[in-house]
ZADO-1210 file (C-alpha; in nm, 4 decimals, padded with zeros to 6 digits):
<atoms>
<atom x="08.4055" y="03.6284" z="02.9558" code="GLN" pos="1"/>
<atom x="08.4616" y="03.2945" z="02.7858" code="GLY" pos="2"/>
<atom x="08.5895" y="03.1923" z="02.4437" code="LEU" pos="3"/>
<atom x="08.5407" y="03.4182" z="02.1415" code="MET" pos="4"/>
<atom x="08.5677" y="03.2874" z="01.7865" code="HIS" pos="5"/>
<atom x="08.5613" y="03.4886" z="01.4665" code="ILE" pos="6"/>
<atom x="08.6738" y="03.4074" z="01.1151" code="GLY" pos="7"/>
<atom x="08.6814" y="03.0748" z="00.9357" code="GLN" pos="8"/>
<atom x="08.8822" y="02.8193" z="00.7417" code="ARG" pos="9"/>
<atom x="09.2526" y="02.8713" z="00.8180" code="ASP" pos="10"/>
<atom x="09.2196" y="03.2318" z="00.9397" code="ILE" pos="11"/>
<atom x="09.0033" y="03.1852" z="01.2481" code="ALA" pos="12"/>
<atom x="09.0728" y="03.4030" z="01.5509" code="TRP" pos="13"/>
<atom x="09.0223" y="03.2595" z="01.8993" code="LEU" pos="14"/>
<atom x="09.0396" y="03.4665" z="02.2161" code="ARG" pos="15"/>
<atom x="09.0186" y="03.3145" z="02.5632" code="VAL" pos="16"/>
<atom x="08.9349" y="03.5486" z="02.8502" code="SER" pos="17"/>
<atom x="09.1468" y="03.5587" z="03.1639" code="LYS" pos="18"/>
<atom x="08.8344" y="03.4846" z="03.3677" code="GLN" pos="19"/>
<atom x="08.7807" y="03.1621" z="03.1750" code="ALA" pos="20"/>
<atom x="09.1386" y="03.0491" z="03.2395" code="VAL" pos="21"/>
<atom x="09.1070" y="03.1342" z="03.6082" code="GLU" pos="22"/>
<atom x="08.7993" y="02.9141" z="03.6246" code="LYS" pos="23"/>
<atom x="08.9790" y="02.6180" z="03.4698" code="GLY" pos="24"/>
<atom x="08.9351" y="02.6529" z="03.0938" code="PHE" pos="25"/>
<atom x="09.1792" y="02.4310" z="02.8988" code="LYS" pos="26"/>
<atom x="09.2554" y="02.3751" z="02.5302" code="LEU" pos="27"/>
<atom x="09.0853" y="02.0362" z="02.5521" code="SER" pos="28"/>
<atom x="08.7572" y="02.2164" z="02.6172" code="HIS" pos="29"/>
<atom x="08.7735" y="02.3602" z="02.2629" code="ILE" pos="30"/>
<atom x="08.7736" y="02.0035" z="02.1331" code="GLY" pos="31"/>
<atom x="08.4789" y="01.9177" z="02.3557" code="THR" pos="32"/>
<atom x="08.2840" y="02.2162" z="02.2244" code="LEU" pos="33"/>
<atom x="08.3624" y="02.1305" z="01.8607" code="LEU" pos="34"/>
<atom x="08.2675" y="01.7667" z="01.9152" code="HIS" pos="35"/>
<atom x="07.9293" y="01.8632" z="02.0584" code="ALA" pos="36"/>
<atom x="07.8588" y="02.1271" z="01.7939" code="LYS" pos="37"/>
<atom x="07.9475" y="01.9007" z="01.5006" code="LEU" pos="38"/>
<atom x="07.7180" y="01.6315" z="01.6393" code="HIS" pos="39"/>
<atom x="07.4442" y="01.8902" z="01.6837" code="GLN" pos="40"/>
<atom x="07.4714" y="02.0279" z="01.3303" code="ASP" pos="41"/>
<atom x="07.5675" y="01.7200" z="01.1291" code="PHE" pos="42"/>
<atom x="07.4608" y="01.4266" z="01.3439" code="GLY" pos="43"/>
<atom x="07.2217" y="01.3152" z="01.0708" code="ARG" pos="44"/>
<atom x="07.5073" y="01.2161" z="00.8395" code="ILE" pos="45"/>
<atom x="07.7579" y="01.0493" z="01.0765" code="PHE" pos="46"/>
<atom x="07.7650" y="00.8470" z="01.3976" code="ASP" pos="47"/>
<atom x="08.1081" y="00.9174" z="01.5435" code="LYS" pos="48"/>
<atom x="08.3879" y="01.1683" z="01.5034" code="LEU" pos="49"/>
<atom x="08.7176" y="01.2574" z="01.6645" code="GLN" pos="50"/>
<atom x="08.8526" y="01.6089" z="01.7191" code="VAL" pos="51"/>
<atom x="09.2290" y="01.6659" z="01.7252" code="LYS" pos="52"/>
<atom x="09.3921" y="01.9940" z="01.8275" code="LEU" pos="53"/>
<atom x="09.7449" y="02.0575" z="01.6997" code="TYR" pos="54"/>
<atom x="09.9710" y="02.2988" z="01.8872" code="THR" pos="55"/>
<atom x="10.3118" y="02.2257" z="01.7321" code="GLU" pos="56"/>
<atom x="10.3745" y="02.4876" z="01.4623" code="GLU" pos="57"/>
<atom x="10.5176" y="02.2459" z="01.2042" code="ALA" pos="58"/>
<atom x="10.2201" y="02.0119" z="01.2383" code="LYS" pos="59"/>
<atom x="09.9767" y="02.3032" z="01.2257" code="VAL" pos="60"/>
<atom x="10.1280" y="02.4250" z="00.8972" code="LYS" pos="61"/>
<atom x="10.1236" y="02.0735" z="00.7503" code="GLU" pos="62"/>
<atom x="09.7586" y="02.0249" z="00.8433" code="THR" pos="63"/>
<atom x="09.6648" y="02.3717" z="00.7167" code="ALA" pos="64"/>
<atom x="09.8072" y="02.2903" z="00.3729" code="GLU" pos="65"/>
<atom x="09.5917" y="01.9774" z="00.3564" code="LYS" pos="66"/>
<atom x="09.2899" y="02.1847" z="00.4572" code="ALA" pos="67"/>
<atom x="09.3608" y="02.4410" z="00.1841" code="LYS" pos="68"/>
<atom x="09.3484" y="02.1639" z="-00.0752" code="GLU" pos="69"/>
<atom x="09.0004" y="02.0753" z="00.0485" code="VAL" pos="70"/>
<atom x="08.8950" y="02.4418" z="00.0397" code="TYR" pos="71"/>
<atom x="09.0049" y="02.4645" z="-00.3241" code="THR" pos="72"/>
<atom x="08.8083" y="02.1520" z="-00.4140" code="THR" pos="73"/>
<atom x="08.4973" y="02.3005" z="-00.2545" code="ARG" pos="74"/>
<atom x="08.5423" y="02.6347" z="-00.4302" code="ASP" pos="75"/>
<atom x="08.5790" y="02.4977" z="-00.7823" code="VAL" pos="76"/>
<atom x="08.2579" y="02.2946" z="-00.7582" code="ARG" pos="77"/>
<atom x="08.0578" y="02.6013" z="-00.8581" code="ILE" pos="78"/>
<atom x="08.2700" y="02.6882" z="-01.1614" code="GLU" pos="79"/>
<atom x="08.0466" y="02.7128" z="-01.4655" code="GLY" pos="80"/>
<atom x="07.7340" y="02.8070" z="-01.2695" code="MET" pos="81"/>
<atom x="07.5942" y="03.1567" z="-01.3245" code="THR" pos="82"/>
<atom x="07.3538" y="03.3813" z="-01.1368" code="ASP" pos="83"/>
<atom x="07.1405" y="03.4272" z="-01.4471" code="GLU" pos="84"/>
<atom x="07.0669" y="03.0563" z="-01.4875" code="THR" pos="85"/>
<atom x="07.0027" y="02.9887" z="-01.1181" code="THR" pos="86"/>
<atom x="06.6605" y="03.0702" z="-00.9736" code="ASP" pos="87"/>
<atom x="06.7285" y="02.9716" z="-00.6125" code="ILE" pos="88"/>
<atom x="06.9951" y="03.1397" z="-00.4004" code="TYR" pos="89"/>
<atom x="07.0656" y="03.0609" z="-00.0342" code="TYR" pos="90"/>
<atom x="07.0776" y="03.2674" z="00.2806" code="SER" pos="91"/>
<atom x="07.3252" y="03.2549" z="00.5660" code="CYS" pos="92"/>
<atom x="07.2384" y="03.4152" z="00.8984" code="THR" pos="93"/>
<atom x="07.5020" y="03.2463" z="01.1152" code="LEU" pos="94"/>
<atom x="07.6578" y="03.5808" z="01.2106" code="CYS" pos="95"/>
<atom x="07.3416" y="03.7452" z="01.3406" code="GLN" pos="96"/>
<atom x="07.4470" y="03.6725" z="01.6990" code="SER" pos="97"/>
<atom x="07.6878" y="03.9673" z="01.6734" code="PHE" pos="98"/>
<atom x="07.5630" y="04.1410" z="01.3559" code="ALA" pos="99"/>
<atom x="07.1822" y="04.1249" z="01.4022" code="PRO" pos="100"/>
<atom x="07.0860" y="04.2906" z="01.0734" code="SER" pos="101"/>
<atom x="07.3385" y="04.1066" z="00.8570" code="HIS" pos="102"/>
<atom x="07.1851" y="03.8733" z="00.6005" code="VAL" pos="103"/>
<atom x="07.4175" y="03.7071" z="00.3530" code="CYS" pos="104"/>
<atom x="07.2491" y="03.5846" z="00.0356" code="VAL" pos="105"/>
<atom x="07.4781" y="03.3543" z="-00.1574" code="ILE" pos="106"/>
<atom x="07.4562" y="03.3020" z="-00.5317" code="SER" pos="107"/>
<atom x="07.6819" y="03.0974" z="-00.7605" code="PRO" pos="108"/>
<atom x="07.8791" y="03.4100" z="-00.8525" code="GLU" pos="109"/>
<atom x="07.8684" y="03.5819" z="-00.5142" code="ARG" pos="110"/>
<atom x="08.0147" y="03.3464" z="-00.2548" code="THR" pos="111"/>
<atom x="07.9761" y="03.4136" z="00.1161" code="GLY" pos="112"/>
<atom x="08.1892" y="03.7014" z="00.2387" code="LEU" pos="113"/>
<atom x="08.3332" y="03.4784" z="00.5120" code="CYS" pos="114"/>
<atom x="08.4813" y="03.2512" z="00.2453" code="GLY" pos="115"/>
<atom x="08.3348" y="02.9412" z="00.4107" code="SER" pos="116"/>
<atom x="08.0144" y="02.9081" z="00.2131" code="TYR" pos="117"/>
<atom x="07.9475" y="02.8923" z="-00.1570" code="ASN" pos="118"/>
<atom x="07.6162" y="02.8119" z="-00.3254" code="TRP" pos="119"/>
<atom x="07.6827" y="02.4380" z="-00.3240" code="MET" pos="120"/>
<atom x="07.7808" y="02.4378" z="00.0441" code="ASP" pos="121"/>
<atom x="07.4580" y="02.6168" z="00.1351" code="CYS" pos="122"/>
<atom x="07.2484" y="02.3769" z="-00.0699" code="LYS" pos="123"/>
<atom x="07.4057" y="02.0822" z="00.1125" code="ALA" pos="124"/>
<atom x="07.3665" y="02.2527" z="00.4513" code="ALA" pos="125"/>
<atom x="06.9960" y="02.3105" z="00.3872" code="PHE" pos="126"/>
<atom x="06.9454" y="01.9461" z="00.2942" code="GLU" pos="127"/>
<atom x="07.1209" y="01.8401" z="00.6157" code="ILE" pos="128"/>
<atom x="06.9399" y="02.0942" z="00.8356" code="SER" pos="129"/>
<atom x="06.6177" y="02.2260" z="00.6739" code="PRO" pos="130"/>
<atom x="06.5545" y="02.4673" z="00.9629" code="THR" pos="131"/>
<atom x="06.9124" y="02.5945" z="00.9859" code="GLY" pos="132"/>
<atom x="07.0697" y="02.9277" z="00.8846" code="PRO" pos="133"/>
<atom x="07.0995" y="02.8365" z="00.5151" code="ASN" pos="134"/>
<atom x="06.7566" y="02.8761" z="00.3609" code="GLN" pos="135"/>
<atom x="06.6557" y="02.8758" z="-00.0073" code="PRO" pos="136"/>
<atom x="06.5765" y="03.2208" z="-00.1462" code="VAL" pos="137"/>
<atom x="06.3764" y="03.2569" z="-00.4662" code="GLU" pos="138"/>
<atom x="06.5478" y="03.5480" z="-00.6379" code="LYS" pos="139"/>
<atom x="06.2298" y="03.6517" z="-00.8165" code="GLY" pos="140"/>
<atom x="06.1931" y="03.9420" z="-01.0563" code="GLU" pos="141"/>
<atom x="06.5100" y="04.1195" z="-01.1674" code="MET" pos="142"/>
<atom x="06.5165" y="04.4824" z="-01.0495" code="ILE" pos="143"/>
<atom x="06.8660" y="04.5866" z="-01.1612" code="ASP" pos="144"/>
<atom x="07.0724" y="04.3719" z="-01.3967" code="THR" pos="145"/>
<atom x="07.3902" y="04.5793" z="-01.3725" code="LYS" pos="146"/>
<atom x="07.4052" y="04.6104" z="-00.9939" code="LEU" pos="147"/>
<atom x="07.2494" y="04.2724" z="-00.9131" code="GLY" pos="148"/>
<atom x="06.9203" y="04.3234" z="-00.7308" code="GLN" pos="149"/>
<atom x="06.6102" y="04.1015" z="-00.7236" code="TRP" pos="150"/>
<atom x="06.2624" y="04.1416" z="-00.5777" code="LYS" pos="151"/>
<atom x="06.2567" y="03.8021" z="-00.4071" code="GLY" pos="152"/>
<atom x="06.5954" y="03.8606" z="-00.2446" code="VAL" pos="153"/>
<atom x="06.4828" y="04.2012" z="-00.1159" code="ASN" pos="154"/>
<atom x="06.1719" y="04.0485" z="00.0374" code="GLU" pos="155"/>
<atom x="06.3781" y="03.7822" z="00.2103" code="PHE" pos="156"/>
<atom x="06.6415" y="04.0163" z="00.3566" code="ILE" pos="157"/>
<atom x="06.3710" y="04.2554" z="00.4783" code="THR" pos="158"/>
<atom x="06.2140" y="03.9727" z="00.6767" code="LYS" pos="159"/>
<atom x="06.5426" y="03.8142" z="00.7902" code="ALA" pos="160"/>
<atom x="06.6865" y="04.1492" z="00.9077" code="SER" pos="161"/>
<atom x="06.3596" y="04.2304" z="01.0872" code="ARG" pos="162"/>
<atom x="06.3082" y="04.5333" z="00.8679" code="GLY" pos="163"/>
<atom x="06.6513" y="04.6880" z="00.9254" code="LYS" pos="164"/>
<atom x="06.7647" y="04.6255" z="00.5642" code="ILE" pos="165"/>
<atom x="06.5144" y="04.6222" z="00.2771" code="ASP" pos="166"/>
<atom x="06.7483" y="04.5856" z="-00.0210" code="HIS" pos="167"/>
<atom x="07.1081" y="04.5670" z="-00.1375" code="TYR" pos="168"/>
<atom x="07.3064" y="04.5056" z="-00.4546" code="ASN" pos="169"/>
<atom x="07.5216" y="04.1985" z="-00.5159" code="PHE" pos="170"/>
<atom x="07.7599" y="04.3555" z="-00.7687" code="TYR" pos="171"/>
<atom x="07.8347" y="04.7044" z="-00.6367" code="SER" pos="172"/>
<atom x="08.0566" y="04.8637" z="-00.3757" code="ILE" pos="173"/>
<atom x="07.9171" y="05.2115" z="-00.4454" code="ILE" pos="174"/>
<atom x="07.5413" y="05.1681" z="-00.4659" code="ASN" pos="175"/>
<atom x="07.3844" y="05.0032" z="-00.1599" code="ASP" pos="176"/>
<atom x="07.6359" y="04.7174" z="-00.1309" code="PRO" pos="177"/>
<atom x="07.5646" y="04.3949" z="00.0545" code="MET" pos="178"/>
<atom x="07.5746" y="04.4110" z="00.4333" code="THR" pos="179"/>
<atom x="07.8989" y="04.3101" z="00.6025" code="THR" pos="180"/>
<atom x="07.9788" y="04.1295" z="00.9262" code="CYS" pos="181"/>
<atom x="08.3081" y="04.0971" z="01.1111" code="GLY" pos="182"/>
<atom x="08.3759" y="03.7480" z="00.9737" code="CYS" pos="183"/>
<atom x="08.4635" y="03.8584" z="00.6208" code="CYS" pos="184"/>
<atom x="08.7868" y="03.7334" z="00.4649" code="GLU" pos="185"/>
<atom x="08.8506" y="04.0640" z="00.2878" code="CYS" pos="186"/>
<atom x="08.7186" y="04.4185" z="00.2899" code="ILE" pos="187"/>
<atom x="08.7201" y="04.6324" z="-00.0242" code="ALA" pos="188"/>
<atom x="08.7204" y="05.0118" z="-00.0102" code="ALA" pos="189"/>
<atom x="08.6975" y="05.2838" z="-00.2741" code="VAL" pos="190"/>
<atom x="09.0109" y="05.4933" z="-00.3357" code="LEU" pos="191"/>
<atom x="08.8751" y="05.8103" z="-00.5048" code="PRO" pos="192"/>
<atom x="09.2135" y="05.9626" z="-00.5919" code="LEU" pos="193"/>
<atom x="09.3100" y="05.6458" z="-00.7805" code="CYS" pos="194"/>
<atom x="08.9638" y="05.6018" z="-00.9345" code="ASN" pos="195"/>
<atom x="08.9746" y="05.2454" z="-00.8106" code="GLY" pos="196"/>
<atom x="08.9269" y="05.0002" z="-00.5276" code="VAL" pos="197"/>
<atom x="09.1624" y="04.8420" z="-00.2761" code="MET" pos="198"/>
<atom x="09.0996" y="04.5215" z="-00.0865" code="THR" pos="199"/>
<atom x="09.2675" y="04.3898" z="00.2266" code="VAL" pos="200"/>
<atom x="09.2603" y="04.0413" z="00.3766" code="ASN" pos="201"/>
<atom x="09.2212" y="03.9597" z="00.7447" code="ARG" pos="202"/>
<atom x="09.5777" y="03.8305" z="00.7848" code="GLU" pos="203"/>
<atom x="09.7303" y="04.1653" z="00.6808" code="TYR" pos="204"/>
<atom x="09.7618" y="04.3828" z="00.9922" code="SER" pos="205"/>
<atom x="09.9371" y="04.6965" z="00.8656" code="SER" pos="206"/>
<atom x="09.8153" y="05.0245" z="00.7161" code="ASP" pos="207"/>
<atom x="09.6199" y="05.0454" z="00.3907" code="THR" pos="208"/>
<atom x="09.5629" y="05.3277" z="00.1385" code="PRO" pos="209"/>
<atom x="09.2117" y="05.3952" z="00.2696" code="CYS" pos="210"/>
<atom x="09.3622" y="05.5042" z="00.6009" code="GLY" pos="211"/>
<atom x="09.2326" y="05.2115" z="00.8063" code="MET" pos="212"/>
<atom x="09.3723" y="04.8730" z="00.9013" code="LYS" pos="213"/>
<atom x="09.1602" y="04.5610" z="00.8563" code="PHE" pos="214"/>
<atom x="09.0539" y="04.5554" z="01.2215" code="THR" pos="215"/>
<atom x="08.9357" y="04.9170" z="01.2055" code="THR" pos="216"/>
<atom x="08.7495" y="04.8537" z="00.8817" code="LEU" pos="217"/>
<atom x="08.5807" y="04.5451" z="01.0255" code="ALA" pos="218"/>
<atom x="08.4790" y="04.7342" z="01.3370" code="GLY" pos="219"/>
<atom x="08.3441" y="05.0238" z="01.1311" code="THR" pos="220"/>
<atom x="08.1377" y="04.8436" z="00.8670" code="ILE" pos="221"/>
<atom x="08.1066" y="04.4941" z="01.0123" code="GLY" pos="222"/>
<atom x="07.7927" y="04.5348" z="01.2181" code="GLY" pos="223"/>
<atom x="07.5482" y="04.4187" z="00.9543" code="GLY" pos="224"/>
<atom x="07.4986" y="04.7471" z="00.7729" code="ILE" pos="225"/>
<atom x="07.5257" y="04.8471" z="00.4081" code="SER" pos="226"/>
<atom x="07.8083" y="05.1003" z="00.3762" code="THR" pos="227"/>
<atom x="07.8508" y="05.2640" z="00.0330" code="PRO" pos="228"/>
<atom x="08.2184" y="05.2691" z="-00.0602" code="GLY" pos="229"/>
<atom x="08.3004" y="04.9586" z="00.1431" code="PHE" pos="230"/>
<atom x="08.2039" y="04.5923" z="00.1203" code="VAL" pos="231"/>
<atom x="08.3164" y="04.2644" z="00.2727" code="GLY" pos="232"/>
<atom x="08.3876" y="03.9702" z="00.0445" code="HIS" pos="233"/>
<atom x="08.5590" y="03.6331" z="00.0242" code="GLY" pos="234"/>
<atom x="08.9012" y="03.5837" z="-00.1336" code="LYS" pos="235"/>
<atom x="08.7532" y="03.3526" z="-00.3951" code="TYR" pos="236"/>
<atom x="08.4882" y="03.6105" z="-00.4836" code="ASN" pos="237"/>
<atom x="08.7618" y="03.8571" z="-00.5840" code="THR" pos="238"/>
<atom x="08.8204" y="03.6647" z="-00.9051" code="THR" pos="239"/>
<atom x="08.4612" y="03.5680" z="-00.9797" code="GLN" pos="240"/>
<atom x="08.3123" y="03.7315" z="-01.2886" code="LYS" pos="241"/>
<atom x="08.0493" y="03.9297" z="-01.0997" code="LYS" pos="242"/>
<atom x="08.2850" y="04.0824" z="-00.8396" code="PHE" pos="243"/>
<atom x="08.1837" y="04.4531" z="-00.8164" code="ILE" pos="244"/>
<atom x="08.1048" y="04.4301" z="-01.1885" code="ILE" pos="245"/>
<atom x="07.8482" y="04.7070" z="-01.1482" code="GLY" pos="246"/>
<atom x="08.1365" y="04.9461" z="-01.0793" code="ASP" pos="247"/>
<atom x="08.3876" y="04.8103" z="-01.3299" code="GLY" pos="248"/>
<atom x="08.4813" y="04.4738" z="-01.1820" code="GLY" pos="249"/>
<atom x="08.8323" y="04.3421" z="-01.1291" code="LEU" pos="250"/>
<atom x="08.9801" y="04.6193" z="-01.3435" code="LEU" pos="251"/>
<atom x="08.9075" y="04.8579" z="-01.0547" code="ARG" pos="252"/>
<atom x="09.1480" y="04.6806" z="-00.8161" code="ILE" pos="253"/>
<atom x="09.4502" y="04.9075" z="-00.7657" code="VAL" pos="254"/>
<atom x="09.5937" y="04.7854" z="-00.4325" code="TRP" pos="255"/>
<atom x="09.6154" y="04.4574" z="-00.2403" code="MET" pos="256"/>
<atom x="09.8557" y="04.3242" z="00.0233" code="PRO" pos="257"/>
<atom x="10.1436" y="04.1330" z="-00.1338" code="LYS" pos="258"/>
<atom x="10.0431" y="03.8143" z="00.0488" code="SER" pos="259"/>
<atom x="09.6931" y="03.8258" z="-00.0997" code="LEU" pos="260"/>
<atom x="09.8294" y="03.8914" z="-00.4490" code="LYS" pos="261"/>
<atom x="10.0452" y="03.5811" z="-00.4175" code="GLU" pos="262"/>
<atom x="09.7660" y="03.3669" z="-00.2754" code="GLU" pos="263"/>
<atom x="09.5119" y="03.4364" z="-00.5511" code="ILE" pos="264"/>
<atom x="09.7625" y="03.5003" z="-00.8324" code="ALA" pos="265"/>
<atom x="09.6649" y="03.2095" z="-01.0573" code="ASP" pos="266"/>
<atom x="09.2916" y="03.2836" z="-01.0505" code="ARG" pos="267"/>
<atom x="09.3547" y="03.6586" z="-01.0765" code="PHE" pos="268"/>
<atom x="09.5718" y="03.6198" z="-01.3864" code="LYS" pos="269"/>
<atom x="09.3177" y="03.3889" z="-01.5503" code="ALA" pos="270"/>
<atom x="09.0367" y="03.6390" z="-01.4926" code="ARG" pos="271"/>
<atom x="09.2549" y="03.9301" z="-01.6084" code="ALA" pos="272"/>
<atom x="09.3301" y="03.7372" z="-01.9276" code="GLU" pos="273"/>
<atom x="08.9556" y="03.7063" z="-01.9902" code="GLU" pos="274"/>
<atom x="08.9237" y="04.0827" z="-01.9457" code="LEU" pos="275"/>
<atom x="09.1979" y="04.1502" z="-02.1998" code="GLY" pos="276"/>
<atom x="09.4571" y="04.2786" z="-01.9502" code="VAL" pos="277"/>
<atom x="09.6801" y="03.9748" z="-01.8863" code="PRO" pos="278"/>
<atom x="09.9390" y="04.1767" z="-01.6908" code="ASP" pos="279"/>
<atom x="09.6832" y="04.3416" z="-01.4607" code="LEU" pos="280"/>
<atom x="09.8290" y="04.1878" z="-01.1440" code="LEU" pos="281"/>
<atom x="10.1640" y="04.3528" z="-01.2189" code="ASP" pos="282"/>
<atom x="09.9838" y="04.6880" z="-01.2349" code="LYS" pos="283"/>
<atom x="09.8262" y="04.6433" z="-00.8894" code="VAL" pos="284"/>
<atom x="10.0181" y="04.8144" z="-00.6089" code="ALA" pos="285"/>
<atom x="10.0881" y="04.6602" z="-00.2681" code="ASP" pos="286"/>
<atom x="10.2468" y="04.7688" z="00.0606" code="GLU" pos="287"/>
<atom x="10.5960" y="04.7574" z="-00.0924" code="THR" pos="288"/>
<atom x="10.4858" y="05.0430" z="-00.3197" code="ILE" pos="289"/>
<atom x="10.2944" y="05.2405" z="-00.0605" code="GLY" pos="290"/>
<atom x="10.0132" y="05.2507" z="00.1929" code="THR" pos="291"/>
<atom x="09.8482" y="05.5773" z="00.0925" code="SER" pos="292"/>
<atom x="09.6752" y="05.6913" z="-00.2245" code="GLU" pos="293"/>
<atom x="09.9395" y="05.9582" z="-00.2808" code="GLU" pos="294"/>
<atom x="10.2164" y="05.6976" z="-00.2617" code="GLU" pos="295"/>
<atom x="10.0635" y="05.4455" z="-00.5016" code="ILE" pos="296"/>
<atom x="09.9201" y="05.6834" z="-00.7651" code="LEU" pos="297"/>
<atom x="10.2563" y="05.7444" z="-00.9437" code="PRO" pos="298"/>
<atom x="10.3062" y="05.3666" z="-00.9670" code="PHE" pos="299"/>
<atom x="09.9599" y="05.3197" z="-01.1179" code="LEU" pos="300"/>
<atom x="10.0284" y="05.5974" z="-01.3693" code="GLU" pos="301"/>
<atom x="10.3660" y="05.4498" z="-01.4619" code="GLU" pos="302"/>
<atom x="10.2146" y="05.1047" z="-01.5137" code="LYS" pos="303"/>
<atom x="09.9152" y="05.2386" z="-01.7045" code="GLY" pos="304"/>
<atom x="09.6554" y="05.0852" z="-01.4736" code="HIS" pos="305"/>
<atom x="09.3187" y="05.0653" z="-01.6568" code="PRO" pos="306"/>
<atom x="09.1263" y="05.2108" z="-01.3607" code="ALA" pos="307"/>
<atom x="09.2802" y="05.5519" z="-01.4280" code="LEU" pos="308"/>
<atom x="09.1042" y="05.5797" z="-01.7644" code="THR" pos="309"/>
<atom x="08.7693" y="05.4329" z="-01.6592" code="MET" pos="310"/>
<atom x="08.4617" y="05.6435" z="-01.5831" code="ASP" pos="311"/>
<atom x="08.4815" y="05.8249" z="-01.2460" code="PRO" pos="312"/>
<atom x="08.4046" y="05.5690" z="-00.9773" code="ILE" pos="313"/>
<atom x="08.2149" y="05.8287" z="-00.7760" code="LEU" pos="314"/>
<atom x="08.0585" y="05.9932" z="-01.0798" code="GLY" pos="315"/>
</atoms>
């Protein structure tokens, strides 16, 4: 009945209800809300700020490009850090207002599924607001090295989810994957026929090989539950070394929207080079090849995609 916001960075969705407009809601009120919220959350580190709203498309695109440069700078700050050498992870429970059991635990090699928070961002947020949604989590004793599960993390998510979730794995899409909320940048899904995994970003609105569009996927798994075979993740996380490594990692990716392939191409190629398959991106299908498993399988076979010769993903 008012203003709904979901998403983050340059892919936020805003919906204004007709009732709000009828009662006098204007675009300037968004600026007023942002001004108040930024003061509330970060007032300890600044005295004044100004909020500008751009509505001219050319100016919006220009400003978005500047913002993307800042996003990249933030992302690369954690390069070189590893989960193994870091004892403290951080939580994020910002999305519990609409996904009550969702608890994101962010490690250096598992950035927040919304794409907005990495380990360094959470550390800074905790220092700014010690009682806020980003709390330190002692990972504790390792339970499963391959899938990424720790005793301390399990204890934290059990408490933070009020007992709804008692464990999950950082590095798997098959075995008790991390919970997902509707704010995720991407959603990955298993494609059994192709022995691999597809992922789709929020901006892509058409059909996908798993049979569901992004909005349907988000509505199905985005309520703060752990859904084997599906997992939300950030774009940056796609090319991190621990991305679904428990199930084969990046080599399992067999389909992505063309726009996502282009956006993460440089990082994808660098990671593929490390894995010994420098032309992996060329072997990944997109919507120009097909939007069903049956349509993309011949392409994967022709290209010799490594997922086809890996152990059965559902084995």
